[in-house]
C-alpha positions in Angstrom: -18.4 25.3 17.1 -21.5 23.3 18.1 -24.8 23.0 16.3 -26.5 25.3 18.9 -24.0 28.0 18.3 -24.6 27.9 14.6 -28.4 28.0 15.1 -28.0 30.8 17.6 -26.6 33.0 14.9 -30.0 32.8 12.9 -29.9 36.5 12.0 -26.8 36.0 10.0 -28.4 33.0 8.3 -31.4 35.1 7.3 -29.1 37.8 5.9 -27.1 35.3 3.9 -30.3 33.8 2.5 -31.7 37.2 1.6 -28.4 38.2 0.0 -28.1 35.1 -2.1 -31.8 35.4 -3.1 -31.3 39.0 -4.3 -28.1 38.1 -6.1 -29.9 35.2 -7.9 -32.7 37.5 -9.0 -30.2 40.0 -10.4 -28.3 37.3 -12.3 -31.1 35.1 -13.5 -33.7 37.5 -14.8 -33.6 39.7 -18.0 -36.4 42.0 -16.9 -35.1 45.3 -15.5 -37.9 45.7 -12.9 -37.1 42.2 -11.5 -33.4 43.1 -11.5 -34.2 46.2 -9.5 -36.3 44.2 -7.0 -33.4 41.8 -6.6 -30.9 44.6 -6.1 -33.2 46.1 -3.5 -33.4 42.8 -1.7 -29.6 42.5 -1.8 -29.2 46.1 -0.5 -31.7 45.5 2.3 -29.8 42.3 3.4 -26.5 44.3 3.5 -28.2 46.9 5.7 -29.5 44.2 8.0 -26.0 42.7 8.2 -24.5 46.1 9.3 -27.2 46.8 11.8 -27.0 43.3 13.4 -23.2 43.7 13.8 -23.7 46.8 15.8 -26.0 45.2 18.4 -24.5 44.5 21.8 -26.1 42.1 24.3 -27.5 44.2 27.2 -26.1 47.3 25.6 -27.8 50.7 26.0 -28.1 53.8 24.0 -24.7 55.6 23.8 -25.7 58.6 25.8 -22.9 59.6 28.2 -24.0 60.8 31.6 -21.5 62.9 33.5 -22.2 61.7 37.0 -22.4 58.0 36.2 -21.5 55.8 39.1 -20.2 52.8 37.0 -19.3 52.3 33.4 -22.1 51.2 31.1 -22.0 48.9 28.2 -23.0 50.8 25.1 -24.1 49.6 21.6 -22.0 50.7 18.7 -23.7 53.6 16.9 -21.4 53.6 13.9 -23.2 50.9 11.8 -26.5 52.7 12.3 -25.1 56.0 11.2 -23.5 54.4 8.1 -26.9 52.9 7.1 -28.6 56.2 7.6 -26.3 57.8 5.0 -26.5 54.9 2.5 
């Protein structure tokens, strides 16, 4: 894996940074409000991870048309549905 490939996955690096920052706040602080803010940051990073995994390059909304001439590449709707119910 080249350096360009690693940099190309910047959304995962952002998610990892937010996840570790939230985890650090939960572990390092004694104040309950700060712990809740850290937990919220951690939870948001997990949501971003699931949503970014469901993205497909050049994918469209998964609405099936009956008279479609050719198959279409759809984005996976399951991660978005899981986050809506979280």
